N, CA, C and O atoms as a GROMACS GRO file, in nm:
protein
  256
    1MET      N    1   8.106   9.953   8.756
    1MET     CA    2   8.250   9.948   8.766
    1MET      C    3   8.314  10.079   8.724
    1MET      O    4   8.427  10.107   8.764
    2ALA      N    5   8.245  10.160   8.648
    2ALA     CA    6   8.303  10.286   8.603
    2ALA      C    7   8.338  10.376   8.720
    2ALA      O    8   8.444  10.440   8.719
    3ARG      N    9   8.254  10.383   8.821
    3ARG     CA   10   8.282  10.468   8.936
    3ARG      C   11   8.402  10.417   9.014
    3ARG      O   12   8.484  10.496   9.059
    4ALA      N   13   8.415  10.286   9.030
    4ALA     CA   14   8.530  10.230   9.101
    4ALA      C   15   8.658  10.259   9.024
    4ALA      O   16   8.759  10.296   9.083
    5SER      N   17   8.654  10.243   8.894
    5SER     CA   18   8.771  10.273   8.812
    5SER      C   19   8.809  10.420   8.823
    5SER      O   20   8.927  10.453   8.829
    6THR      N   21   8.709  10.506   8.826
    6THR     CA   22   8.734  10.650   8.840
    6THR      C   23   8.798  10.678   8.976
    6THR      O   24   8.893  10.755   8.984
    7ALA      N   25   8.747  10.617   9.082
    7ALA     CA   26   8.803  10.639   9.215
    7ALA      C   27   8.947  10.594   9.221
    7ALA      O   28   9.031  10.660   9.283
    8ILE      N   29   8.978  10.483   9.158
    8ILE     CA   30   9.116  10.434   9.156
    8ILE      C   31   9.205  10.533   9.082
    8ILE      O   32   9.317  10.561   9.125
    9GLY      N   33   9.155  10.584   8.973
    9GLY     CA   34   9.234  10.676   8.893
    9GLY      C   35   9.253  10.812   8.959
    9GLY      O   36   9.355  10.878   8.936
   10VAL      N   37   9.158  10.856   9.040
   10VAL     CA   38   9.162  10.988   9.099
   10VAL      C   39   9.236  10.989   9.232
   10VAL      O   40   9.305  11.087   9.263
   11SER      N   41   9.223  10.886   9.311
   11SER     CA   42   9.282  10.884   9.445
   11SER      C   43   9.409  10.802   9.449
   11SER      O   44   9.404  10.680   9.432
   12PRO      N   45   9.523  10.865   9.471
   12PRO     CA   46   9.649  10.790   9.480
   12PRO      C   47   9.648  10.688   9.594
   12PRO      O   48   9.707  10.581   9.581
   13ILE      N   49   9.580  10.720   9.705
   13ILE     CA   50   9.576  10.627   9.817
   13ILE      C   51   9.496  10.502   9.780
   13ILE      O   52   9.539  10.390   9.808
   14ILE      N   53   9.379  10.522   9.719
   14ILE     CA   54   9.298  10.406   9.679
   14ILE      C   55   9.374  10.324   9.575
   14ILE      O   56   9.376  10.201   9.583
   15LYS      N   57   9.434  10.390   9.479
   15LYS     CA   58   9.510  10.320   9.376
   15LYS      C   59   9.622  10.238   9.438
   15LYS      O   60   9.642  10.122   9.400
   16GLU      N   61   9.694  10.295   9.532
   16GLU     CA   62   9.805  10.224   9.597
   16GLU      C   63   9.756  10.101   9.673
   16GLU      O   64   9.816   9.994   9.664
   17ILE      N   65   9.647  10.117   9.748
   17ILE     CA   66   9.593  10.005   9.826
   17ILE      C   67   9.546   9.893   9.734
   17ILE      O   68   9.578   9.776   9.757
   18VAL      N   69   9.471   9.927   9.630
   18VAL     CA   70   9.419   9.825   9.538
   18VAL      C   71   9.534   9.756   9.464
   18VAL      O   72   9.533   9.634   9.450
   19GLN      N   73   9.632   9.833   9.419
   19GLN     CA   74   9.745   9.772   9.348
   19GLN      C   75   9.826   9.682   9.441
   19GLN      O   76   9.871   9.575   9.399
   20LYS      N   77   9.843   9.723   9.566
   20LYS     CA   78   9.918   9.642   9.662
   20LYS      C   79   9.847   9.508   9.686
   20LYS      O   80   9.910   9.402   9.691
   21GLN      N   81   9.713   9.516   9.701
   21GLN     CA   82   9.636   9.392   9.720
   21GLN      C   83   9.640   9.304   9.595
   21GLN      O   84   9.650   9.182   9.605
   22ALA      N   85   9.631   9.367   9.479
   22ALA     CA   86   9.636   9.290   9.354
   22ALA      C   87   9.769   9.217   9.342
   22ALA      O   88   9.774   9.101   9.303
   23HIS      N   89   9.876   9.287   9.374
   23HIS     CA   90  10.008   9.226   9.366
   23HIS      C   91  10.023   9.110   9.465
   23HIS      O   92  10.074   9.004   9.429
   24SER      N   93   9.979   9.132   9.589
   24SER     CA   94   9.998   9.029   9.691
   24SER      C   95   9.907   8.907   9.671
   24SER      O   96   9.941   8.797   9.714
   25THR      N   97   9.793   8.927   9.606
   25THR     CA   98   9.699   8.816   9.585
   25THR      C   99   9.703   8.760   9.443
   25THR      O  100   9.642   8.658   9.414
   26ARG      N  101   9.778   8.830   9.355
   26ARG     CA  102   9.786   8.792   9.214
   26ARG      C  103   9.650   8.795   9.145
   26ARG      O  104   9.620   8.710   9.061
   27LEU      N  105   9.570   8.894   9.182
   27LEU     CA  106   9.439   8.914   9.122
   27LEU      C  107   9.442   9.042   9.038
   27LEU      O  108   9.534   9.123   9.050
   28THR      N  109   9.341   9.058   8.953
   28THR     CA  110   9.327   9.183   8.878
   28THR      C  111   9.269   9.289   8.971
   28THR      O  112   9.218   9.257   9.079
   29LEU      N  113   9.275   9.415   8.928
   29LEU     CA  114   9.217   9.523   9.009
   29LEU      C  115   9.067   9.499   9.029
   29LEU      O  116   9.015   9.521   9.138
   30LYS      N  117   9.000   9.456   8.925
   30LYS     CA  118   8.856   9.429   8.934
   30LYS      C  119   8.829   9.317   9.034
   30LYS      O  120   8.733   9.324   9.111
   31GLU      N  121   8.911   9.214   9.034
   31GLU     CA  122   8.893   9.104   9.129
   31GLU      C  123   8.918   9.149   9.273
   31GLU      O  124   8.849   9.105   9.365
   32VAL      N  125   9.016   9.237   9.292
   32VAL     CA  126   9.044   9.288   9.427
   32VAL      C  127   8.926   9.370   9.478
   32VAL      O  128   8.888   9.359   9.595
   33ILE      N  129   8.868   9.452   9.391
   33ILE     CA  130   8.752   9.531   9.432
   33ILE      C  131   8.636   9.439   9.470
   33ILE      O  132   8.570   9.462   9.571
   34LEU      N  133   8.611   9.337   9.393
   34LEU     CA  134   8.505   9.241   9.425
   34LEU      C  135   8.536   9.169   9.555
   34LEU      O  136   8.447   9.147   9.637
   35MET      N  137   8.663   9.130   9.574
   35MET     CA  138   8.703   9.063   9.697
   35MET      C  139   8.671   9.152   9.818
   35MET      O  140   8.624   9.103   9.921
   36GLY      N  141   8.698   9.282   9.805
   36GLY     CA  142   8.667   9.376   9.912
   36GLY      C  143   8.518   9.384   9.940
   36GLY      O  144   8.476   9.389  10.056
   37MET      N  145   8.438   9.384   9.835
   37MET     CA  146   8.293   9.391   9.852
   37MET      C  147   8.241   9.265   9.922
   37MET      O  148   8.153   9.273  10.008
   38ILE      N  149   8.294   9.150   9.885
   38ILE     CA  150   8.253   9.025   9.948
   38ILE      C  151   8.294   9.024  10.095
   38ILE      O  152   8.218   8.979  10.181
   39ALA      N  153   8.416   9.074  10.124
   39ALA     CA  154   8.463   9.080  10.262
   39ALA      C  155   8.373   9.172  10.346
   39ALA      O  156   8.342   9.139  10.461
   40ILE      N  157   8.332   9.284  10.290
   40ILE     CA  158   8.242   9.375  10.362
   40ILE      C  159   8.110   9.306  10.392
   40ILE      O  160   8.056   9.321  10.501
   41ASP      N  161   8.058   9.231  10.296
   41ASP     CA  162   7.932   9.159  10.317
   41ASP      C  163   7.943   9.058  10.431
   41ASP      O  164   7.843   9.028  10.497
   42LYS      N  165   8.062   9.004  10.455
   42LYS     CA  166   8.082   8.903  10.559
   42LYS      C  167   8.102   8.964  10.698
   42LYS      O  168   8.100   8.892  10.798
   43MET      N  169   8.122   9.096  10.705
   43MET     CA  170   8.144   9.162  10.833
   43MET      C  171   8.014   9.173  10.911
   43MET      O  172   7.906   9.181  10.853
   44ASP      N  173   8.025   9.174  11.045
   44ASP     CA  174   7.906   9.200  11.125
   44ASP      C  175   7.874   9.349  11.116
   44ASP      O  176   7.958   9.429  11.076
   45GLU      N  177   7.753   9.384  11.153
   45GLU     CA  178   7.704   9.521  11.136
   45GLU      C  179   7.790   9.624  11.209
   45GLU      O  180   7.817   9.731  11.156
   46GLN      N  181   7.831   9.593  11.330
   46GLN     CA  182   7.911   9.688  11.408
   46GLN      C  183   8.046   9.713  11.342
   46GLN      O  184   8.090   9.828  11.330
   47SER      N  185   8.113   9.607  11.298
   47SER     CA  186   8.243   9.622  11.232
   47SER      C  187   8.229   9.698  11.101
   47SER      O  188   8.313   9.781  11.067
   48ARG      N  189   8.122   9.670  11.028
   48ARG     CA  190   8.097   9.738  10.901
   48ARG      C  191   8.077   9.888  10.925
   48ARG      O  192   8.130   9.970  10.850
   49GLN      N  193   8.000   9.923  11.029
   49GLN     CA  194   7.974  10.063  11.059
   49GLN      C  195   8.102  10.134  11.104
   49GLN      O  196   8.125  10.249  11.068
   50GLU      N  197   8.184  10.066  11.185
   50GLU     CA  198   8.311  10.125  11.230
   50GLU      C  199   8.402  10.152  11.111
   50GLU      O  200   8.466  10.258  11.103
   51LEU      N  201   8.409  10.058  11.018
   51LEU     CA  202   8.491  10.076  10.898
   51LEU      C  203   8.435  10.189  10.812
   51LEU      O  204   8.511  10.271  10.760
   52ALA      N  205   8.304  10.194  10.797
   52ALA     CA  206   8.242  10.302  10.720
   52ALA      C  207   8.273  10.438  10.781
   52ALA      O  208   8.301  10.534  10.710
   53ASP      N  209   8.267  10.446  10.913
   53ASP     CA  210   8.298  10.571  10.982
   53ASP      C  211   8.444  10.610  10.959
   53ASP      O  212   8.474  10.728  10.936
   54GLU      N  213   8.534  10.513  10.965
   54GLU     CA  214   8.677  10.539  10.943
   54GLU      C  215   8.702  10.590  10.800
   54GLU      O  216   8.777  10.686  10.781
   55VAL      N  217   8.640  10.526  10.703
   55VAL     CA  218   8.659  10.567  10.563
   55VAL      C  219   8.596  10.704  10.540
   55VAL      O  220   8.654  10.788  10.470
   56HIS      N  221   8.480  10.728  10.596
   56HIS     CA  222   8.415  10.859  10.581
   56HIS      C  223   8.503  10.969  10.641
   56HIS      O  224   8.516  11.077  10.583
   57LYS      N  225   8.563  10.942  10.754
   57LYS     CA  226   8.654  11.038  10.818
   57LYS      C  227   8.772  11.070  10.725
   57LYS      O  228   8.814  11.185  10.715
   58MET      N  229   8.824  10.967  10.657
   58MET     CA  230   8.932  10.988  10.561
   58MET      C  231   8.885  11.081  10.449
   58MET      O  232   8.960  11.168  10.406
   59GLN      N  233   8.764  11.062  10.402
   59GLN     CA  234   8.707  11.145  10.296
   59GLN      C  235   8.694  11.290  10.343
   59GLN      O  236   8.732  11.382  10.272
   60VAL      N  237   8.638  11.309  10.463
   60VAL     CA  238   8.619  11.442  10.518
   60VAL      C  239   8.752  11.514  10.537
   60VAL      O  240   8.762  11.635  10.515
   61ASN      N  241   8.854  11.439  10.578
   61ASN     CA  242   8.986  11.497  10.601
   61ASN      C  243   9.067  11.515  10.474
   61ASN      O  244   9.182  11.561  10.479
   62GLY      N  245   9.009  11.479  10.359
   62GLY     CA  246   9.077  11.497  10.231
   62GLY      C  247   9.187  11.396  10.205
   62GLY      O  248   9.273  11.419  10.120
   63GLU      N  249   9.185  11.284  10.276
   63GLU     CA  250   9.288  11.182  10.258
   63GLU      C  251   9.263  11.096  10.135
   63GLU      O  252   9.356  11.037  10.080
   64ILE      N  253   9.138  11.088  10.093
   64ILE     CA  254   9.104  11.007   9.975
   64ILE      C  255   9.022  11.090   9.878
   64ILE      O  256   8.984  11.041   9.772
   0.00000   0.00000   0.00000
């Protein structure tokens, strides 16, 4: 969890997304992160890879 907490603290975009989800679902930040991990596990392989490519592109472009 330390790395996730660090990512939230360092990236304003990640922090905003996690906080927005926490507010809308009334969960803690830790619960939102776990919810995301569970959702990723439920995705089919193609959707998971497309999402991974999208997030990686954000990283390369300096967005996160």
